[in-house]
C-alpha positions as CSV (number, residue, x, y, z in Angstrom):
1,X,6.6,80.8,127.0
2,X,3.5,78.6,126.9
3,X,2.0,78.2,123.5
4,X,-1.7,77.4,123.4
5,X,-3.8,77.5,120.3
6,X,-7.4,78.6,121.1
7,X,-10.1,76.0,121.0
8,X,-11.7,77.7,118.0
9,X,-8.8,76.4,115.9
10,X,-9.9,72.8,116.5
11,X,-13.5,73.2,115.5
12,X,-13.0,70.7,112.8
13,X,-10.4,68.0,112.6
14,X,-11.4,67.0,109.1
15,X,-9.5,68.2,106.1
16,X,-10.7,67.1,102.7
17,X,-7.3,65.6,101.8
18,X,-6.9,63.6,105.0
19,X,-7.3,59.9,105.0
20,X,-9.8,58.4,107.5
21,X,-7.0,57.1,109.7
22,X,-5.4,60.5,110.0
23,X,-8.8,62.1,110.7
24,X,-9.5,59.6,113.5
25,X,-6.1,60.4,115.1
26,X,-6.5,64.2,114.6
27,X,-9.9,64.0,116.4
28,X,-8.3,62.3,119.4
29,X,-5.4,64.8,119.5
30,X,-8.0,67.7,119.3
31,X,-9.8,66.2,122.3
32,X,-6.5,65.8,124.2
33,X,-5.4,69.4,123.5
34,X,-8.7,70.8,124.6
35,X,-8.5,68.9,127.9
36,X,-5.2,70.6,128.9
37,X,-5.6,73.7,131.1
38,X,-4.6,77.0,129.5
39,X,-1.6,77.5,131.6
40,X,0.1,74.2,130.5
41,X,2.2,73.8,127.4
42,X,0.6,72.0,124.5
43,X,3.3,72.7,121.9
44,X,4.3,69.1,121.4
45,X,0.8,67.8,121.0
46,X,0.0,70.7,118.7
47,X,3.0,69.8,116.5
48,X,1.8,66.2,116.2
49,X,-1.7,67.4,115.4
50,X,-0.4,69.5,112.5
51,X,1.7,66.6,111.2
52,X,-1.1,64.1,111.2
53,X,-2.9,66.2,108.5
54,X,-0.1,65.2,106.1
55,X,0.3,61.6,107.1
56,X,-0.2,58.8,104.5
57,X,-2.5,56.0,105.6
58,X,0.4,53.5,105.8
59,X,2.3,55.5,108.5
60,X,-0.7,56.7,110.6
61,X,-0.2,53.8,113.0
62,X,3.1,55.4,114.1
63,X,1.2,58.5,115.3
64,X,-0.3,56.5,118.1
65,X,3.2,55.6,119.4
66,X,4.3,59.2,119.2
67,X,1.1,60.3,121.0
68,X,1.7,57.8,123.7
69,X,5.3,58.8,124.2
70,X,4.3,62.5,124.4
71,X,1.6,61.8,127.0
72,X,3.9,59.6,129.1
73,X,6.7,62.1,129.1
74,X,4.8,65.4,129.4
75,X,1.4,64.6,131.1
76,X,2.1,61.9,133.6
77,X,2.2,63.7,137.0
78,X,-1.1,62.5,138.3
79,X,-3.1,65.6,137.9
80,X,-6.9,65.2,137.4
81,X,-7.0,66.4,133.8
82,X,-4.3,63.9,132.9
83,X,-6.5,61.0,134.0
84,X,-9.1,62.3,131.6
85,X,-6.5,62.5,128.9
86,X,-5.6,58.9,129.5
87,X,-9.3,57.9,129.1
88,X,-9.4,60.0,125.8
89,X,-6.3,58.3,124.5
90,X,-7.5,54.8,125.4
91,X,-10.9,55.3,123.9
92,X,-9.4,56.9,120.7
93,X,-6.9,54.0,120.3
94,X,-9.6,51.4,120.8
95,X,-11.9,53.0,118.3
96,X,-9.0,53.2,115.9
97,X,-8.2,49.5,116.3
98,X,-11.8,48.5,115.7
99,X,-12.1,50.7,112.6
100,X,-8.8,50.2,110.9
101,X,-6.9,47.2,112.3
102,X,-9.3,44.5,113.4
C-alpha cells in the first residue's frame, strides 16, 4: 500500500515550537515530498518530516544525513522527478549551511 499525505497537509512547515534549523529542514522535506508523483511511496520521507518537528537544534544537522540516505536508497533510479528532488535537496542543504553553519 502506498501512503501519500495530500499536499494540503504541507501548507505550512512552521510550528511555533520548532527551532529555525528544524524549520529549514522541514521546508526542504515538504518540497521533496510534494515533488514525488502520487503513485510513489513517500512514507519514509513523511516519517522524517514528522520527526524534524521535535528535533532539538543541536541534532538537526543529523537530519540532512538521514535525508540524503533516504533519497539515495529510495529515489535514485534516474526518473525525471528525482533529478528535481536532487536539486531541491542540494539547494536546501546549501541554504542551511549558509544560514546555520558558516
